[in-house]
C-alpha positions as CSV (number, residue, x, y, z in Angstrom):
1,M,22.6,21.4,3.8
2,S,23.6,18.5,3.8
3,F,22.4,16.1,0.4
4,E,23.7,12.3,1.5
5,P,20.4,12.2,4.7
6,A,17.9,13.1,2.2
7,L,19.4,10.6,-0.5
8,I,19.6,7.9,2.1
9,A,16.0,8.5,3.4
10,L,15.1,9.2,0.0
11,G,15.9,5.4,-1.5
12,L,15.2,3.2,1.8
13,S,11.8,5.3,1.6
14,L,10.8,4.0,-2.5
15,K,12.0,0.9,-1.8
16,V,9.4,0.3,0.7
17,A,7.2,2.4,-1.0
18,L,8.0,-0.2,-4.0
19,W,7.0,-3.8,-2.3
20,A,4.4,-2.4,0.0
21,T,2.6,-1.4,-3.1
22,A,3.7,-4.7,-5.3
23,I,1.7,-6.2,-2.2
24,D,-0.8,-4.5,-1.9
25,L,-1.2,-5.0,-5.7
26,L,-1.1,-8.8,-5.8
27,L,-3.7,-9.1,-2.2
28,G,-5.3,-5.7,-3.1
29,M,-6.2,-7.5,-6.4
30,A,-7.1,-10.7,-5.6
31,F,-9.1,-9.6,-3.0
32,A,-11.4,-6.5,-5.3
33,Y,-12.1,-9.4,-7.6
34,L,-13.4,-11.7,-5.0
35,L,-15.7,-8.8,-3.5
36,A,-16.6,-7.4,-7.2
37,R,-18.0,-11.1,-8.4
38,T,-18.9,-13.2,-5.7
39,R,-22.0,-13.1,-3.4
40,F,-21.2,-14.6,0.5
41,F,-21.8,-14.9,3.9
42,G,-20.0,-12.4,5.5
43,R,-18.9,-10.5,2.6
44,D,-19.7,-7.1,3.7
45,V,-17.8,-7.9,7.6
46,L,-14.8,-9.2,5.6
47,D,-14.9,-5.5,3.3
48,A,-15.5,-3.9,6.5
49,V,-12.5,-5.4,8.1
50,L,-10.2,-5.4,5.1
51,T,-11.1,-1.5,4.8
52,L,-10.2,-0.7,8.4
53,P,-7.0,0.4,8.5
54,M,-7.9,3.5,6.2
55,V,-9.8,4.8,9.0
56,L,-7.6,3.7,12.3
57,P,-4.8,5.3,13.7
58,P,-1.8,4.9,11.9
59,T,-0.3,4.1,15.6
60,V,-3.4,1.6,16.5
61,L,-2.1,0.3,13.4
62,G,1.4,-0.1,14.5
63,Y,0.4,-1.5,17.7
64,Y,-1.5,-4.5,15.9
65,L,1.5,-5.9,13.8
66,L,3.5,-5.2,16.8
67,V,1.7,-7.7,18.8
68,L,0.7,-9.9,15.9
69,I,4.7,-9.7,14.3
70,G,6.8,-8.9,17.5
71,R,8.9,-11.9,19.1
72,N,6.1,-12.2,21.5
73,G,3.4,-12.4,18.5
74,P,1.8,-15.7,17.4
75,I,3.4,-15.0,13.8
76,G,6.9,-13.1,15.1
77,A,7.5,-15.6,17.1
78,W,6.9,-18.5,14.7
79,L,9.0,-16.6,12.4
80,Q,12.1,-16.3,14.8
81,S,11.8,-20.4,16.1
82,A,11.5,-22.0,12.1
83,F,13.9,-19.0,10.2
84,G,15.4,-16.7,12.3
85,I,13.9,-13.8,10.9
86,N,12.7,-10.6,13.1
87,L,10.9,-7.5,11.5
88,I,11.4,-5.5,14.1
89,F,13.6,-3.0,13.5
90,T,14.0,-3.7,9.9
91,W,13.1,-2.9,6.4
92,Q,11.0,-5.0,6.3
93,G,9.1,-4.2,9.1
94,A,8.5,-1.3,7.6
95,V,7.2,-2.9,4.2
96,I,4.7,-4.5,6.1
97,A,3.7,-1.3,7.6
98,A,3.4,0.3,5.0
99,A,1.6,-2.8,2.8
100,V,-0.8,-2.7,5.5
101,V,-1.5,1.1,5.4
102,G,-1.7,1.8,1.7
103,F,-3.9,-2.1,0.8
104,P,-7.6,-0.5,1.2
105,L,-6.8,1.7,-1.4
106,V,-6.2,-0.2,-4.1
107,L,-8.3,-2.6,-2.6
108,K,-10.9,0.3,-3.4
109,A,-9.9,1.5,-6.5
110,A,-9.4,-2.5,-8.1
111,R,-13.1,-3.0,-6.3
112,S,-14.3,0.2,-8.3
113,A,-13.0,-1.1,-11.5
114,F,-14.0,-4.7,-11.4
115,E,-16.9,-3.5,-10.7
116,T,-17.4,-1.3,-14.3
117,V,-15.8,-4.3,-16.4
118,D,-18.8,-5.8,-18.1
119,I,-19.8,-8.9,-17.2
120,Q,-21.2,-9.9,-20.3
121,F,-17.5,-10.4,-22.1
122,E,-16.5,-12.9,-19.0
123,Q,-19.5,-15.1,-19.8
124,A,-18.9,-14.4,-23.5
125,A,-15.0,-16.4,-23.0
126,R,-16.2,-18.7,-20.3
127,V,-18.8,-19.7,-23.5
128,L,-15.3,-20.2,-25.7
129,G,-13.6,-22.5,-22.9
130,V,-11.0,-19.7,-21.7
131,S,-10.4,-20.8,-17.3
132,R,-11.5,-18.2,-14.7
133,L,-7.6,-16.7,-15.0
134,G,-7.6,-16.6,-18.5
135,I,-10.5,-14.7,-18.2
136,F,-9.1,-13.0,-15.6
137,L,-5.9,-12.3,-16.7
138,R,-7.2,-11.7,-20.7
139,V,-10.7,-9.4,-20.2
140,T,-11.2,-8.4,-16.9
141,L,-7.8,-7.2,-16.0
142,P,-6.9,-5.8,-18.5
143,L,-10.2,-3.4,-19.4
144,A,-10.0,-2.5,-15.4
145,W,-5.7,-1.9,-15.3
146,R,-7.0,1.9,-15.4
147,G,-8.4,1.7,-12.0
148,V,-6.3,-0.8,-10.6
149,L,-3.2,1.1,-11.5
150,A,-4.7,4.4,-9.8
151,G,-5.5,2.5,-7.2
152,A,-1.2,1.5,-7.1
153,L,0.1,5.3,-7.6
154,L,-2.2,6.1,-4.7
155,A,-1.0,3.3,-2.4
156,F,2.4,4.1,-3.2
157,A,2.1,7.9,-2.2
158,R,0.5,6.8,0.8
159,S,3.9,4.3,2.0
160,M,5.6,7.4,0.7
161,G,4.7,9.7,3.9
162,E,3.6,6.4,6.2
163,F,4.8,7.3,9.6
164,G,2.9,6.0,12.8
165,A,2.6,3.2,11.8
166,T,6.4,2.9,10.7
167,L,7.8,4.3,12.7
168,M,6.3,1.5,16.2
169,V,7.7,-1.4,13.8
170,A,10.5,-0.8,12.3
171,G,11.8,2.5,14.8
172,S,14.5,5.3,13.7
173,I,17.1,4.0,12.2
174,P,19.3,6.4,10.2
175,G,20.0,4.2,6.9
176,K,18.7,1.2,7.7
177,T,14.6,2.1,8.8
178,Q,14.4,5.9,8.2
179,T,12.4,6.4,5.8
180,M,11.7,10.4,5.2
181,S,8.8,10.8,6.6
182,I,10.6,10.2,9.9
183,A,13.6,11.5,9.2
184,V,11.6,15.4,8.6
185,Y,10.1,14.1,12.0
186,E,14.0,13.5,13.9
187,A,15.2,16.6,11.7
188,V,12.7,19.5,12.9
189,Q,13.2,17.2,17.0
190,A,17.1,18.4,16.0
191,G,16.6,22.2,14.5
192,Q,17.6,20.8,11.5
193,D,15.6,23.1,9.5
194,D,17.7,22.8,5.9
195,T,17.6,19.1,5.6
196,A,14.1,18.8,7.1
197,N,12.5,21.6,4.6
198,L,14.9,19.8,2.1
199,L,13.0,16.3,3.4
200,V,9.6,18.4,2.9
201,L,10.5,19.2,-1.1
202,I,11.5,15.8,-2.3
203,T,8.5,14.2,-0.4
204,S,5.4,16.7,-1.5
205,V,6.9,16.8,-5.3
206,T,7.1,13.0,-5.9
207,C,3.3,12.7,-4.1
208,I,2.7,15.6,-6.0
209,A,3.8,14.5,-8.8
210,V,2.0,10.1,-8.1
211,L,-1.4,12.0,-7.8
212,L,-1.6,14.1,-11.2
213,L,-0.5,10.5,-13.2
214,A,-3.4,8.4,-10.3
215,N,-5.6,11.0,-11.5
216,R,-5.1,10.9,-15.0
217,L,-5.2,7.0,-15.3
218,T,-9.0,7.4,-13.5
219,P,-11.5,7.3,-15.6
220,P,-13.8,10.3,-16.2
221,R,-17.4,10.5,-14.7
222,E,-20.1,11.0,-17.0
223,V,-21.5,14.0,-16.2
224,Q,-26.2,13.3,-16.5
225,A,-28.0,15.8,-18.0
């Protein structure tokens, strides 16, 4: 049994998951607060579009990403011509794929957490002259942080296990884009059962630990008599 491939894949998976979770956390909180606190035309449509990665097959998401950030795509072509950046078959491309897949988990959890915050606290802070950003940072977020963090942990676990979209966008280059889930697939295909078992064990233990922590952070629901 070789531990080196497992450690390399684990390190890459952790890097991809951490970056993807950071992106999801920033964008997820912004859109969650928008959906939770404002009413506008097309709000339900925007919510459906942002939640779409939760129900679409990962391969379909991977195809959409290839169309957008590939060398012939509108974003990919612009990045290539303006900055010489190519995201396909890179770990940065894996981050984008994982972030897209995990985004709805942060969005839903953060929105639910923001909606549980009593709006009267925000109104009181507004009367005292606190800015909108100050209200969010000093009132809303401190009251909703448990739900937001629970969503971030779920997105992290989802990013750790992402396979379909990552494989299509980043490929399977050992040491560069081969994450844990892809390494498991490659090990099984190559008949390396010992390596596959080790990778599966590490992934399972990591995801179980993250889920247990997320469950502890999720506020318990009151049982109605």
